[in-house]
C-alpha positions as CSV (number, residue, x, y, z in Angstrom):
1,X,99.6,96.3,67.8
2,X,101.7,99.0,69.5
3,X,99.2,99.2,72.4
4,X,99.3,95.4,72.7
5,X,103.1,95.4,72.9
6,X,103.1,98.2,75.5
7,X,100.5,96.2,77.5
8,X,102.6,93.1,77.6
9,X,105.6,95.3,78.5
10,X,103.6,96.3,81.6
11,X,104.3,92.8,83.1
12,X,107.8,94.2,84.0
13,X,106.1,96.7,86.4
14,X,103.8,94.1,87.9
15,X,106.2,91.3,88.6
16,X,108.1,92.8,91.5
17,X,108.0,90.9,94.8
18,X,105.6,93.5,96.3
19,X,103.0,93.1,93.5
20,X,103.3,89.3,93.5
21,X,103.1,89.1,97.3
22,X,100.0,91.4,97.3
23,X,98.4,89.3,94.5
24,X,99.0,86.0,96.3
25,X,97.6,87.4,99.6
26,X,94.6,88.8,97.7
27,X,93.9,85.5,95.9
28,X,94.2,83.4,99.1
29,X,92.0,85.8,101.1
30,X,89.5,85.9,98.3
31,X,89.3,82.1,98.0
32,X,88.5,81.8,101.7
33,X,86.1,84.8,101.6
34,X,84.3,83.4,98.6
35,X,83.9,80.0,100.1
36,X,82.2,81.4,103.2
37,X,78.4,81.6,102.5
38,X,77.0,85.1,102.7
39,X,80.4,86.9,102.7
40,X,81.4,87.2,99.1
41,X,83.9,89.3,97.0
42,X,82.2,92.7,97.7
43,X,82.8,92.5,101.4
44,X,86.3,91.2,100.9
45,X,87.3,94.0,98.6
46,X,85.7,96.7,100.8
47,X,87.5,95.4,103.9
48,X,90.9,95.5,102.0
49,X,90.6,99.1,100.9
50,X,92.1,100.6,104.1
51,X,95.2,98.4,103.7
52,X,95.9,100.0,100.3
53,X,96.3,103.6,101.5
54,X,100.1,103.4,101.6
55,X,100.6,101.2,98.6
56,X,101.5,102.3,95.1
57,X,98.6,102.0,92.6
58,X,99.7,98.7,90.9
59,X,100.4,97.0,94.3
60,X,97.0,98.2,95.6
61,X,95.2,96.9,92.6
62,X,97.1,93.6,92.8
63,X,95.6,93.1,96.3
64,X,92.1,94.2,95.3
65,X,92.0,92.3,92.0
66,X,93.4,89.2,93.7
67,X,90.5,89.2,96.2
68,X,88.0,89.8,93.4
69,X,89.3,86.9,91.3
70,X,89.8,84.6,94.3
71,X,86.4,85.2,95.8
72,X,84.7,84.8,92.4
73,X,86.2,81.3,92.3
74,X,86.0,80.4,96.0
75,X,82.2,80.2,96.0
76,X,82.5,77.1,93.8
77,X,84.3,75.2,96.5
78,X,81.5,75.2,99.0
79,X,79.0,74.9,96.3
80,X,80.6,71.7,95.0
81,X,81.6,70.1,98.3
82,X,78.6,70.8,100.6
83,X,76.0,72.0,98.1
84,X,76.0,75.6,99.4
85,X,77.2,78.3,97.0
86,X,79.5,80.7,98.8
87,X,78.6,83.5,96.2
88,X,75.6,84.1,94.0
89,X,77.6,83.2,90.9
90,X,78.4,79.7,92.2
91,X,74.7,78.8,92.3
92,X,75.0,77.6,88.7
93,X,78.2,75.6,89.4
94,X,76.4,73.8,92.2
95,X,73.8,72.3,89.8
96,X,76.3,69.7,88.5
97,X,79.3,70.2,90.9
98,X,77.4,68.9,94.0
99,X,76.0,65.8,92.3
100,X,79.5,65.0,91.1
101,X,80.7,65.3,94.7
102,X,77.9,63.1,96.0
103,X,79.0,60.5,93.4
104,X,82.5,60.4,94.8
105,X,83.9,62.8,92.2
106,X,84.5,65.8,94.4
107,X,88.2,66.1,93.5
108,X,87.3,66.1,89.7
109,X,84.5,68.6,90.2
110,X,86.7,71.1,92.2
111,X,89.6,70.7,89.7
112,X,87.2,71.4,86.9
113,X,86.1,74.6,88.7
114,X,89.7,75.6,89.3
115,X,90.7,75.0,85.6
116,X,87.6,76.8,84.4
117,X,88.2,79.8,86.6
118,X,91.9,80.1,85.5
119,X,91.0,79.6,81.9
120,X,88.2,82.2,81.9
121,X,90.4,84.6,83.7
122,X,93.3,84.3,81.3
123,X,91.0,84.6,78.2
124,X,89.2,87.6,79.6
125,X,92.5,89.2,80.5
126,X,93.8,88.7,76.9
127,X,90.5,90.1,75.5
128,X,90.8,93.0,78.0
129,X,94.1,93.9,76.5
130,X,93.2,93.2,72.8
131,X,89.8,94.8,72.5
132,X,89.3,97.1,75.5
133,X,88.9,100.3,73.4
134,X,86.6,98.6,70.9
135,X,84.4,96.8,73.4
136,X,84.2,100.0,75.5
137,X,83.0,101.9,72.5
138,X,80.3,99.3,71.8
139,X,79.2,99.3,75.4
140,X,78.8,103.1,75.2
141,X,76.1,102.5,72.6
142,X,74.1,100.2,74.9
143,X,71.1,101.9,76.3
144,X,68.2,100.7,78.5
145,X,66.6,98.8,75.5
146,X,69.7,96.6,75.0
147,X,70.1,95.9,78.7
148,X,66.5,95.0,79.0
149,X,66.8,92.6,76.0
150,X,69.8,90.9,77.5
151,X,68.0,90.5,80.8
152,X,65.1,89.0,79.0
153,X,67.5,86.6,77.2
154,X,68.7,85.5,80.6
155,X,65.2,85.0,81.9
156,X,64.5,82.5,79.1
157,X,66.9,80.1,80.9
158,X,64.5,79.6,83.8
159,X,62.7,76.7,82.3
160,X,65.9,74.9,81.4
161,X,67.2,75.0,85.0
162,X,64.4,72.8,86.4
163,X,66.3,69.6,86.1
164,X,63.1,67.6,85.4
165,X,59.9,69.6,85.0
166,X,60.1,72.8,82.9
167,X,56.8,73.9,84.4
168,X,58.3,73.9,87.9
169,X,61.3,75.9,86.5
170,X,59.1,78.6,85.1
171,X,56.9,78.6,88.3
172,X,60.0,79.1,90.5
173,X,61.3,81.8,88.0
174,X,58.1,83.8,88.3
175,X,58.2,83.4,92.1
176,X,61.6,85.0,91.9
177,X,60.2,87.8,89.8
178,X,57.5,88.4,92.3
179,X,59.8,88.5,95.3
180,X,61.9,91.1,93.3
181,X,59.0,93.4,93.1
182,X,58.8,93.8,96.9
183,X,59.8,97.3,98.0
184,X,59.7,100.7,96.3
185,X,58.8,101.0,92.7
186,X,62.1,101.9,90.9
187,X,60.4,104.6,88.8
188,X,57.6,106.1,90.8
189,X,58.8,105.3,94.3
190,X,55.4,103.8,95.3
191,X,55.4,100.9,97.9
192,X,54.7,97.5,96.4
193,X,53.8,94.4,98.5
194,X,55.4,95.9,101.7
195,X,52.1,95.6,103.7
196,X,52.8,99.1,105.0
197,X,56.1,98.1,106.6
198,X,58.9,100.6,106.2
199,X,61.4,97.8,106.8
200,X,60.5,96.3,103.4
201,X,60.8,99.6,101.5
202,X,64.3,98.5,100.5
203,X,63.0,95.2,99.2
204,X,64.5,91.8,99.7
205,X,68.3,91.7,99.4
206,X,70.1,89.0,97.5
207,X,72.4,87.7,100.3
208,X,69.8,86.6,102.8
209,X,67.6,85.2,100.0
210,X,70.5,83.2,98.5
211,X,72.0,82.0,101.8
212,X,68.6,81.2,103.2
213,X,67.5,79.2,100.1
214,X,70.7,77.2,99.7
215,X,72.5,77.3,103.1
216,X,69.8,77.2,105.8
217,X,67.6,74.9,103.8
218,X,70.5,72.5,103.3
219,X,71.3,72.5,107.0
220,X,67.6,71.6,107.7
221,X,67.6,68.9,105.1
222,X,70.8,67.4,106.4
223,X,69.4,67.3,110.0
224,X,66.4,65.4,108.7
225,X,68.2,63.1,106.3
226,X,72.0,63.3,106.3
227,X,73.6,62.9,102.9
228,X,77.4,62.9,102.5
229,X,79.7,62.5,99.5
230,X,81.1,59.0,99.6
231,X,84.2,57.4,98.2
232,X,85.9,60.7,98.0
233,X,88.9,60.5,95.6
234,X,91.8,62.9,96.2
235,X,94.2,61.1,93.9
236,X,95.9,62.3,90.7
237,X,93.6,60.3,88.5
238,X,90.6,62.5,89.0
239,X,92.6,65.7,88.5
240,X,94.2,64.3,85.4
241,X,90.8,63.6,83.9
242,X,89.8,67.1,84.7
243,X,92.9,68.6,83.0
244,X,92.1,66.4,79.9
245,X,88.8,68.3,79.4
246,X,90.8,71.3,78.2
247,X,91.3,69.3,75.0
248,X,88.1,67.3,74.9
249,X,85.8,70.1,75.9
250,X,87.8,73.1,74.7
251,X,84.9,74.6,72.8
252,X,82.9,74.8,76.0
253,X,85.8,76.6,77.7
254,X,86.2,79.1,74.9
255,X,82.4,79.7,74.4
256,X,81.9,80.2,78.1
257,X,84.8,82.6,78.4
258,X,83.6,84.8,75.5
259,X,80.0,84.7,77.0
260,X,81.4,85.8,80.4
261,X,83.4,88.7,78.9
262,X,80.5,90.0,76.8
263,X,78.1,89.8,79.8
264,X,80.7,91.5,82.0
265,X,80.9,94.5,79.7
266,X,77.2,95.2,80.2
267,X,76.7,97.4,83.3
268,X,74.5,96.0,86.0
269,X,74.2,92.5,84.6
270,X,76.9,90.6,86.4
271,X,78.2,87.1,87.1
272,X,75.0,85.4,88.0
273,X,73.6,86.2,84.5
274,X,76.8,85.1,82.8
275,X,77.0,81.7,84.7
276,X,73.4,80.8,84.1
277,X,73.4,82.0,80.5
278,X,76.6,80.0,79.8
279,X,75.1,77.0,81.5
280,X,72.1,77.3,79.2
281,X,74.3,77.5,76.1
282,X,76.1,74.3,77.3
283,X,72.7,72.7,77.6
284,X,71.8,73.7,74.1
285,X,75.0,72.1,72.7
286,X,74.8,68.9,74.8
287,X,75.6,65.7,73.0
288,X,73.2,62.8,73.4
289,X,76.0,60.6,74.8
290,X,76.8,63.1,77.6
291,X,75.3,62.8,81.2
292,X,72.2,64.7,82.0
293,X,72.6,68.2,83.2
294,X,71.9,68.6,86.9
295,X,73.1,65.1,87.6
296,X,76.8,65.5,87.4
297,X,77.7,66.7,83.8
298,X,81.2,68.1,83.7
299,X,80.2,70.6,81.0
300,X,77.8,72.3,83.5
301,X,80.6,72.9,85.9
302,X,82.9,74.1,83.2
303,X,80.4,76.5,81.6
304,X,79.2,78.1,84.9
305,X,82.6,78.5,86.5
306,X,84.5,79.7,83.3
307,X,81.8,82.3,82.5
308,X,81.6,83.8,86.0
309,X,85.4,84.1,86.2
310,X,85.6,85.7,82.7
311,X,83.0,88.3,83.9
312,X,85.7,89.9,86.1
313,X,87.8,90.9,83.0
314,X,84.8,92.1,81.1
315,X,83.6,94.2,83.9
316,X,86.9,96.1,84.1
317,X,86.6,97.2,80.5
318,X,83.9,100.0,80.9
319,X,85.4,100.9,84.3
320,X,88.9,101.5,83.0
321,X,87.9,103.0,79.6
322,X,84.7,104.9,80.4
323,X,84.8,105.3,84.2
324,X,81.5,103.3,84.3
325,X,81.4,100.6,87.0
326,X,79.4,97.6,85.9
327,X,78.6,96.3,89.4
328,X,79.2,97.2,93.1
329,X,82.5,95.3,93.3
330,X,84.0,97.1,90.3
331,X,82.7,100.4,91.8
332,X,84.8,99.6,94.9
333,X,87.8,98.8,92.7
334,X,87.3,102.2,90.9
335,X,87.2,103.9,94.3
336,X,90.5,102.2,95.2
337,X,92.0,103.7,92.1
338,X,90.7,107.1,92.9
339,X,92.2,106.9,96.4
340,X,95.5,106.3,94.7
341,X,95.0,109.6,92.7
342,X,94.3,107.8,89.4
343,X,91.0,108.7,87.7
344,X,89.6,105.9,85.5
345,X,88.4,106.9,82.0
346,X,89.8,107.7,78.6
347,X,92.4,110.1,80.0
348,X,93.8,107.3,82.1
349,X,95.2,105.6,78.9
350,X,97.1,108.8,78.2
351,X,98.2,110.1,81.6
352,X,98.6,106.8,83.5
353,X,99.3,104.3,80.9
354,X,101.8,102.4,83.1
355,X,99.0,101.9,85.7
356,X,96.7,100.5,82.9
357,X,99.5,98.2,81.8
358,X,100.1,97.1,85.4
359,X,96.4,96.3,85.9
360,X,96.3,94.2,82.8
361,X,99.4,92.3,83.9
362,X,98.2,91.8,87.4
363,X,94.9,90.5,86.2
364,X,96.4,87.8,83.8
365,X,99.0,86.9,86.4
366,X,96.3,86.5,89.0
367,X,94.3,84.2,86.7
368,X,97.4,82.1,86.2
369,X,98.3,81.9,89.9
370,X,94.7,80.9,90.7
371,X,95.3,77.5,89.2
372,X,98.1,76.3,91.6
373,X,96.5,78.2,94.6
374,X,93.1,76.6,93.9
375,X,94.6,73.2,93.8
376,X,96.4,73.8,97.1
377,X,93.2,74.9,98.7
378,X,91.3,72.0,97.1
379,X,92.7,69.4,99.5
380,X,91.7,71.4,102.5
381,X,88.2,72.0,101.2
382,X,87.6,68.4,100.2
383,X,89.0,67.4,103.6
384,X,85.8,69.0,105.1
385,X,84.0,65.9,103.8
386,X,85.9,63.8,106.4
387,X,84.7,66.0,109.3
388,X,81.7,65.0,111.4
389,X,78.6,66.1,109.6
390,X,77.2,67.9,112.7
391,X,80.3,70.0,113.0
392,X,80.3,71.0,109.3
393,X,76.6,72.0,109.5
394,X,77.1,73.9,112.7
395,X,79.9,75.8,111.1
396,X,77.8,76.5,108.0
397,X,75.0,77.8,110.1
398,X,77.3,80.1,112.1
399,X,79.1,81.5,109.1
400,X,75.8,82.0,107.2
401,X,74.2,84.0,110.0
402,X,77.3,86.0,110.8
403,X,78.2,86.6,107.2
404,X,74.7,87.7,106.3
405,X,74.5,90.2,109.2
406,X,78.0,91.5,108.5
407,X,77.0,92.7,105.0
408,X,74.3,95.2,106.0
409,X,74.3,95.0,109.8
410,X,70.4,94.8,109.7
411,X,68.6,92.4,112.0
412,X,65.9,92.2,109.3
413,X,68.3,90.4,107.1
414,X,68.6,87.6,109.7
415,X,64.7,87.3,109.8
416,X,64.8,87.1,106.0
417,X,67.6,84.6,106.1
418,X,65.5,82.2,108.3
419,X,62.3,82.8,106.4
420,X,63.9,81.9,103.0
421,X,65.7,79.0,104.7
422,X,62.2,77.6,105.6
423,X,60.9,78.4,102.1
424,X,63.9,76.7,100.5
425,X,63.4,73.6,102.7
426,X,59.7,73.4,101.7
427,X,60.5,73.8,98.0
428,X,63.2,71.2,98.2
429,X,60.8,68.8,99.8
430,X,58.4,69.3,96.9
431,X,61.3,68.8,94.4
432,X,61.1,72.4,93.1
433,X,64.3,73.8,91.7
434,X,65.8,76.8,93.4
435,X,68.1,78.1,90.6
436,X,65.3,79.5,88.5
437,X,64.1,81.5,91.5
438,X,67.5,83.1,91.8
439,X,67.6,83.9,88.1
440,X,64.1,85.6,88.2
441,X,65.1,87.5,91.4
442,X,68.3,88.8,89.9
443,X,67.2,89.6,86.4
444,X,63.7,90.8,87.2
445,X,64.7,94.3,88.5
446,X,67.2,94.7,85.7
447,X,64.6,94.0,83.0
448,X,61.8,96.0,84.7
449,X,63.8,99.2,85.3
450,X,65.4,99.2,81.8
451,X,62.2,98.2,80.0
452,X,60.3,101.1,81.7
453,X,63.0,103.5,80.8
454,X,62.8,102.2,77.2
455,X,59.1,102.9,77.2
456,X,59.6,106.4,78.5
457,X,62.4,107.1,75.9
458,X,60.3,105.7,73.1
459,X,57.2,107.7,74.3
460,X,55.2,104.5,74.1
461,X,56.1,103.7,70.5
462,X,58.3,100.6,71.2
463,X,58.1,99.1,67.7
464,X,59.4,102.1,65.8
465,X,62.0,102.8,68.6
466,X,63.3,99.2,68.5
467,X,63.6,99.5,64.7
468,X,66.4,101.9,65.3
469,X,68.2,99.6,67.7
470,X,69.8,96.8,65.7
471,X,71.6,95.3,68.8
472,X,68.3,95.1,70.7
473,X,66.6,93.5,67.8
474,X,69.3,90.9,67.4
475,X,69.0,89.9,71.1
476,X,65.2,89.7,70.8
477,X,65.7,87.3,67.9
478,X,67.9,85.1,70.2
479,X,65.1,85.3,72.8
480,X,62.6,84.1,70.3
481,X,64.8,81.3,69.2
482,X,65.4,80.3,72.8
483,X,61.6,80.2,73.5
484,X,60.9,78.2,70.3
485,X,63.7,75.7,71.2
486,X,62.2,75.3,74.8
487,X,58.8,74.5,73.2
488,X,60.4,72.0,70.9
489,X,62.1,70.3,73.8
490,X,58.9,70.2,75.7
491,X,57.0,68.7,72.8
492,X,59.7,66.2,72.0
493,X,59.7,64.8,75.5
494,X,58.5,61.2,75.7
495,X,55.0,61.2,77.1
496,X,54.2,58.7,79.8
497,X,52.2,55.8,78.5
498,X,48.7,55.3,79.7
499,X,47.5,52.0,81.0
């Protein structure tokens, strides 16, 4: 309790005008950066690092954390309004957010995303303060076996993200797994499916695949058959209904927040896993009277957006307590701390406690400020629906190409972008879901590398080795339950009557 009191006392050092100004600027820049397809939070945080050289540590972290939080939320704006996720985490938000926008409920969908992001950020910030030492100690016990099991648990969501046909969902998921194998073998370094080309040694990267599948294919589809959200409401009624969900769907908010924090603690898993896993949990607890998922169910938007926002707090736990960055964005944040002369890790809680307290305060304050800032940006984003369609699509195409090239400055990424744009267009024409492909692509390498490490550590005796890993066994039990439930749903589907 003493540490908790000291942590809340840290708000005094983080509420100066410099810290608040840096935080507001970071959130605003992050929202814009996140909404631009192909750019994302990593590039935004990296570009801001030079501006922190002459700042004090808390002000510098206010700017960087603001961009991190804002960009994690900003991807939901473009995903909801034009059906193109600005960040990989927003792909799950798009599944129900975009259908809501097409039904004239864009304001409600964006408000739900904003509330979910703020709620998940606040909850993860509180949990960050309350249980950072305990969760960091638990995370220290996670080895490759536990990480592989959690990745496998995420892979079980592939069939549930099909919208209609589970078979198509699993097929797309396995296609994503196959694409993820292109490049060098993570253990032996042998080329796989590169056809002898050195350009494919690095494999297919996520940004051109994601932007191509969702952005370029959407541009092609809109050229062929324009579809716009109609009867767009920007009144207070839609927003009021969205705020009411905090009471009527509060369990979903809390469950998704906890899911996001727990996934965020795991190194290398990330927001994509959290958002799709939370979406899957919301699907499992769906009431019969609720709308179908994938057709505009508010619970889908709440689950995905709340979880991927809560990941940001969870990811900071191992970085601050153990000096272990869970993903590239947190690694850049850690680099920003090091540039300030502050070394993350256990000693940081002893030697720079005021910095730790300031980071906690900045994080929670950023989550709170995200709500009014998101609502301010909402009107501008929804206003895009009133622009000429050709102008919106031309802007999306330009931002997609420039944003993708900016990340790696490799011309090969542009070719990949166009190729996966064509693939996404063909798959959409055949009514094949794209979300399971992304899940398979993201989680496949995580599962493969950690599973093979587990085999090496166990010397081929997996059964006996897993018997000594109770956490891994518990997760495997959840995997088995998920598979059994999927089979039950498949068998309980009404069969088409034969003439």
